[in-house]
C-alpha positions in Angstrom: 0.0 0.1 0.4 1.1 3.2 -0.9 1.9 6.0 1.5 0.2 9.3 1.5 3.0 10.9 0.5 3.5 8.8 -2.3 0.4 9.0 -3.2 1.0 13.2 -3.7 3.9 13.1 -5.4 2.2 11.2 -8.2 -0.8 13.1 -8.2 -0.9 16.2 -10.2 -1.5 18.5 -7.5 1.0 20.1 -4.8 2.4 18.0 -2.2 3.3 20.0 1.4 5.9 18.5 3.7 7.0 20.4 6.7 9.4 19.2 9.6 9.6 18.9 13.3 12.3 18.0 16.1 12.0 15.5 18.4 12.2 17.1 22.1 15.2 17.7 24.1 13.9 15.1 26.8 12.2 12.5 27.2 8.0 13.6 26.7 7.0 14.7 23.3 3.8 15.4 24.2 4.2 19.3 23.1 6.0 18.0 19.9 3.2 16.2 18.8 0.6 18.9 20.0 2.3 20.7 17.4 2.3 18.4 14.6 -1.0 18.0 15.5 -2.1 21.5 14.3 -1.1 20.3 10.3 -2.9 17.9 10.5 -5.2 17.9 6.9 -2.6 21.0 6.3 0.1 18.7 5.2 1.1 15.4 3.3 3.3 14.4 5.5 5.7 15.4 8.9 9.5 15.0 9.1 10.8 13.9 12.4 14.8 15.1 12.5 17.2 12.6 13.3 20.0 14.0 15.3 20.3 17.7 13.7 23.2 19.3 13.8 24.3 16.9 16.0 22.4 17.6 18.7 20.9 15.0 21.2 17.2 14.9 20.9 14.4 11.9 21.5 14.6 9.2 18.5 13.5 10.0 15.4 11.9 6.3 15.7 9.9 6.8 18.6 8.4 10.4 17.3 7.7 9.2 14.2 5.6 6.2 15.9 3.3 9.0 18.1 3.0 10.8 15.1 0.7 7.9 13.4 -0.9 6.8 17.0 -2.2 10.7 16.0 -3.2 9.8 12.9 -0.5 11.5 11.6 1.7 10.6 8.9 5.7 11.0 9.6 8.9 11.0 7.2 11.6 8.9 9.7 14.8 11.0 9.1 17.7 8.5 9.8 21.1 10.0 9.4 23.8 7.1 9.0 26.6 9.1 11.3 25.5 7.5 14.5 24.5 3.7 13.9 27.0 0.7 12.3 24.6 -1.0 9.5 23.6 -3.3 12.1 21.6 -1.1 13.9 20.2 0.7 10.9 19.3 -2.5 9.4 17.2 -2.8 12.5 15.7 0.7 12.8 14.4 0.5 9.0 13.0 -2.9 10.3 11.4 -1.9 12.6 10.0 1.1 11.1 8.3 -1.0 8.7 6.8 -3.0 12.0 5.8 0.0 13.7 3.6 0.8 10.2 6.0 3.9 8.8 6.4 4.3 5.3 8.9 6.9 4.2 11.6 7.1 5.0 14.3 10.5 4.1 18.1 8.8 4.0 20.8 11.5 5.0 24.1 10.9 5.8 24.2 13.2 8.6 25.9 16.4 10.0 29.4 16.3 11.2 29.7 15.5 15.1 32.2 18.6 15.1 29.2 21.1 14.9 27.0 19.8 17.6 27.4 20.3 21.7 29.2 17.0 22.1 32.4 16.8 19.8 33.7 14.1 21.4 31.6 11.6 20.5 33.3 9.2 18.1 30.8 9.0 14.4 30.4 6.0 13.2 29.4 6.9 9.3 29.6 3.1 8.5 26.7 3.9 5.4 26.5 7.0 3.9 23.3 7.8 2.6 23.8 6.2 -0.8 24.7 3.2 0.9 21.2 3.3 3.0 19.1 3.6 0.0 20.8 0.6 -1.5 20.0 -1.6 2.1 16.3 -0.3 2.0 15.8 -0.7 -1.8 17.3 -4.7 -0.8 14.8 -4.6 2.4 12.0 -4.2 -0.2 12.9 -7.0 -2.4 12.8 -9.3 0.3 16.5 -9.6 0.7 18.4 -10.9 3.2 22.3 -8.9 4.0 23.7 -11.8 4.5 22.0 -14.6 3.0 18.8 -15.6 1.2 15.7 -13.6 1.4 13.9 -12.2 4.6 12.0 -14.9 6.9 9.0 -12.5 7.0 8.6 -11.1 3.6 9.7 -7.6 2.5 9.2 -4.5 3.5 7.7 -1.3 2.6 9.0 1.5 2.3 9.5 4.2 0.6 12.6 6.2 0.6 14.0 9.9 -0.5 16.9 11.6 -0.2 17.8 15.4 0.3 19.6 17.6 -1.8 21.4 21.3 -2.2 20.0 23.3 -5.1 22.9 25.9 -4.0 25.5 23.5 -4.9 28.1 25.5 -7.1 28.8 21.9 -9.2 26.0 21.2 -10.6 27.9 17.7 -12.6 29.1 16.8 -9.3 25.5 17.1 -7.9 23.9 14.8 -11.0 26.3 12.5 -9.9 25.6 12.3 -6.9 21.6 12.8 -7.3 22.2 9.8 -10.0 23.7 7.5 -7.7 21.1 7.8 -5.5 18.5 7.8 -8.3 19.3 3.9 -8.9 20.0 2.9 -5.3 16.4 3.9 -4.5 15.6 7.3 -4.1 12.0 8.2 -5.2 11.9 12.0 -3.7 14.1 14.9 -3.1 13.5 17.3 -0.2 15.5 20.1 -0.4 17.9 22.6 1.9 17.2 25.5 2.1 16.4 27.9 -0.9 15.9 31.4 -1.2 16.0 32.2 -5.0 13.4 31.0 -7.7 16.2 30.9 -10.5 18.3 28.8 -8.5 15.4 26.4 -7.8 14.5 26.3 -11.6 18.7 25.5 -12.7 17.9 22.7 -10.0 15.4 21.1 -11.0 15.5 21.6 -15.1 19.4 20.3 -15.6 18.9 18.4 -12.3 16.2 16.6 -10.9 13.6 16.5 -14.1 16.2 14.6 -16.4 16.4 11.6 -13.4 12.6 12.1 -12.7 12.8 12.7 -9.0 10.0 14.7 -7.9 11.4 18.3 -5.7 9.8 19.5 -3.1 11.3 22.7 -2.3 13.0 23.1 1.2 11.2 26.7 2.5 13.4 27.9 6.2 11.5 30.4 8.8 14.2 33.3 9.1 13.7 34.9 12.5 15.5 37.8 11.9 18.4 39.5 10.0 20.9 38.2 13.1 19.5 34.8 12.8 20.2 34.6 9.0 23.8 35.9 9.1 24.7 33.0 11.7 23.1 30.7 9.0 24.8 31.9 6.1 28.1 32.1 8.4 27.8 28.4 10.1 25.8 26.7 7.5 27.1 25.1 4.6 26.0 26.3 1.3 23.2 29.1 3.1 23.1 31.8 0.9 20.7 34.2 2.3 20.7 37.3 -0.3 21.7 40.2 1.6 18.2 42.1 0.3 16.4 39.5 2.4 18.6 40.1 5.3 17.9 43.7 5.2 14.1 43.0 4.9 14.0 41.4 8.1 16.7 43.7 9.6 14.3 47.2 9.0 11.2 45.5 9.7 9.3 46.5 13.3 8.9 43.1 13.5 11.2 40.4 12.4 9.2 37.3 13.3 6.5 38.3 11.3 8.4 39.4 8.5 9.9 36.1 8.4 6.7 34.3 8.3 6.5 36.7 5.8 9.0 35.8 3.6 8.5 32.1 4.0 5.2 32.6 2.5 6.4 34.5 -1.0 8.3 31.5 -1.3 6.1 28.6 -0.9 4.0 30.6 -3.7 6.5 31.2 -6.3 8.4 27.7 -5.9 4.8 25.7 -5.9 5.0 26.7 -9.8 8.5 25.3 -9.9 8.8 22.4 -8.3 6.0 19.5 -7.3 5.6 21.1 -3.4 7.4 22.5 -0.7 9.5 21.2 2.4 8.7 23.7 5.3 11.4 24.0 8.0 10.9 26.6 10.6 13.7 25.4 13.9 12.2 26.0 17.1 9.3 27.9 15.9 7.5 25.1 14.2 3.9 26.5 15.6 4.7 29.4 12.6 4.3 26.4 10.1 0.6 27.4 9.9 0.9 30.9 9.5 3.2 30.4 6.7 1.2 27.9 4.9 -2.0 29.9 5.7 -0.3 33.0 4.7 0.8 31.6 1.2 -2.9 30.7 1.0 -2.2 27.4 -0.9 
């Protein structure tokens, strides 16, 4: 059976996904309450996995809680912290829990997080993780024969950065990901319709991979400048930074900017993926302001 996300990406309409972070603690009620605000507004909700190498609750656990709340999750799996045996176990566990959508990531480097002495694993990276999911979907055991209880039914996707300066290298890596089993792309933040259009035309469309363009909520000029400084590939234009700087209400201005991006991106990509770190409740305002 296809997931709602898979059905939406195959349909002619717009697809919207959003992202929530697990809590930094053992109670996920606030995260789930925030996600419930998006019921009927988005096609699926991503749950990050150790984003920025910061400790948070298991993505798998939060995805299961979303399912129990009648919300469709996208399980993000980062390869940084687990060896192949642990990753294989997580994939099989997700399938058993009824989680269908998986976003395969290599993972942010440990040095950017708040526990830089932690040991990264990186037994797999995202292409190998995609291959493993594809093998499980064919019922293949990683060491011999077939899985005893049958094949998994997972819908794997990948991330990509439309701001990459080397389109040749980006195209080759995405081609490897497509051949490994990627079925859709959720992009990292993109600020320019022209950049997104070039990415879709030159890279994604020839590979027949639907793109959900990354829309990132900026909360202030200082926030935008910080992102430009520390996030690899980020290139928030000065005009947007100045707009936030000159606003009497930067938080609202950030919502308006994100809504404008949503409206401009949906005519180029298959849809959008909305990210609002530590301000997830604003995602609903972005969608409503965009009026889609």
